[in-house]
C-alpha positions as semicolon CSV with decimal commas, in nm:
position;residue;x (nm);y (nm);z (nm)
1;X;8,461;12,185;9,396
2;X;8,497;12,025;9,729
3;X;8,701;11,880;9,953
4;X;8,620;11,473;10,070
5;X;8,823;11,375;10,339
6;X;8,820;11,023;10,433
7;X;9,044;10,781;10,748
8;X;9,231;10,485;10,589
9;X;9,391;10,290;10,842
10;X;9,402;9,989;10,589
11;X;9,106;9,761;10,787
12;X;8,840;9,661;10,535
13;X;8,586;9,917;10,659
14;X;8,830;10,215;10,600
15;X;8,830;10,098;10,272
16;X;8,529;10,065;10,222
17;X;8,511;10,451;10,341
18;X;8,765;10,506;10,025
19;X;8,619;10,368;9,782
20;X;8,297;10,607;9,911
21;X;8,501;10,917;9,856
22;X;8,619;10,869;9,519
23;X;8,309;10,748;9,377
24;X;8,135;11,081;9,566
25;X;8,457;11,275;9,419
26;X;8,408;11,155;9,074
27;X;8,047;11,275;9,119
28;X;8,054;11,624;9,274
29;X;8,371;11,686;9,062
30;X;8,591;11,751;9,414
31;X;8,933;11,613;9,582
32;X;9,033;11,350;9,790
33;X;9,188;11,389;10,132
34;X;9,346;11,035;10,254
35;X;9,380;11,023;10,645
36;X;9,573;10,841;10,830
37;X;9,703;10,928;11,188
38;X;9,956;10,730;11,466
39;X;10,004;10,734;11,797
40;X;10,341;10,669;12,053
41;X;10,190;10,365;12,238
42;X;10,069;10,471;12,594
43;X;10,313;10,524;12,870
44;X;10,255;10,248;13,084
45;X;10,281;9,992;12,746
46;X;10,575;10,179;12,627
47;X;10,727;10,069;12,963
48;X;10,647;9,706;12,891
49;X;10,781;9,687;12,582
50;X;11,126;9,717;12,449
51;X;11,354;10,001;12,313
52;X;11,227;10,144;12,015
53;X;11,566;10,067;11,731
54;X;11,696;10,435;11,686
55;X;11,644;10,417;11,314
56;X;11,284;10,303;11,364
57;X;11,013;10,557;11,207
58;X;10,676;10,534;11,277
59;X;10,537;10,831;11,089
60;X;10,739;10,644;10,792
61;X;10,586;10,314;10,870
62;X;10,268;10,515;10,839
63;X;10,261;10,671;10,540
64;X;10,426;10,348;10,385
65;X;10,143;10,196;10,505
66;X;9,853;10,497;10,374
67;X;10,010;10,368;10,057
68;X;10,075;10,036;10,024
69;X;9,631;10,051;10,101
70;X;9,554;10,315;9,857
71;X;9,732;10,165;9,610
72;X;9,576;9,784;9,658
73;X;9,240;9,936;9,689
74;X;9,261;10,179;9,442
75;X;9,511;10,108;9,169
76;X;9,820;10,273;9,096
77;X;9,629;10,559;8,868
78;X;9,376;10,575;9,145
79;X;9,588;10,595;9,475
80;X;9,808;10,880;9,269
81;X;9,443;11,157;9,225
82;X;9,442;11,099;9,637
83;X;9,628;11,322;9,854
84;X;9,808;11,161;10,170
85;X;9,816;11,273;10,484
86;X;10,001;11,144;10,763
87;X;10,010;11,325;11,138
88;X;10,071;11,245;11,448
89;X;9,790;11,202;11,710
90;X;9,471;11,108;11,849
91;X;9,219;10,911;11,530
92;X;8,926;11,088;11,573
93;X;9,121;11,414;11,691
94;X;9,304;11,457;11,376
95;X;9,031;11,385;11,148
96;X;8,816;11,653;11,292
97;X;9,183;11,914;11,256
98;X;9,173;11,735;10,885
99;X;8,798;11,775;10,749
100;X;8,799;12,161;10,904
101;X;8,718;12,382;10,564
102;X;8,584;12,047;10,425
103;X;8,290;11,978;10,252
104;X;8,272;11,643;10,382
105;X;8,420;11,387;10,617
106;X;8,378;10,965;10,537
107;X;8,504;10,716;10,774
108;X;8,423;10,346;10,832
109;X;8,217;10,214;11,070
110;X;8,355;9,851;11,320
111;X;8,151;9,897;11,599
112;X;8,376;9,675;11,769
113;X;8,386;9,927;12,067
114;X;8,158;9,900;12,310
115;X;7,919;10,063;12,174
116;X;7,817;9,771;11,982
117;X;7,393;9,919;12,031
118;X;7,477;10,217;11,795
119;X;7,694;9,982;11,511
120;X;7,959;10,271;11,542
121;X;8,347;10,163;11,598
122;X;8,476;10,515;11,848
123;X;8,627;10,733;11,594
124;X;8,275;10,718;11,351
125;X;8,114;10,824;11,650
126;X;8,307;11,078;11,767
127;X;8,338;11,261;11,468
128;X;8,003;11,215;11,389
129;X;7,932;11,403;11,685
130;X;8,160;11,634;11,679
131;X;8,278;11,722;11,344
132;X;8,179;12,107;11,175
133;X;8,097;11,937;10,867
134;X;7,889;11,627;10,710
135;X;7,984;11,302;10,813
136;X;7,927;11,023;10,560
137;X;7,986;10,652;10,770
138;X;7,971;10,414;10,573
139;X;7,904;10,047;10,649
140;X;7,829;9,672;10,550
């Protein structure tokens, strides 16, 4: 059995990647690890934003968002079968870190960056160039 890591940020592209990863795991007997990461805003942006409430917990918000995305995409039973990982950090680096020792890394392709010729987003482009395991990029 192998471990399949999939990046899930709630976007349509990431949910397509999630569905693909779950089907692949069913075929291979593997497990699925859904990864969502978050970062504090850059200091230049943070100085322009009003202060955060003291009880604001970005880790809890990201965890709730991941759980909601999984349940919406897979149903409660399907979501329960997926390991949920929420980490602080750059999305591309977080996926690379979590995919260490994995059999496969799965990401969606957005193509929103200036790299439209590649038809990949910045995260998918970065992980395809630097991952230590095979990468599948799910496109429309």
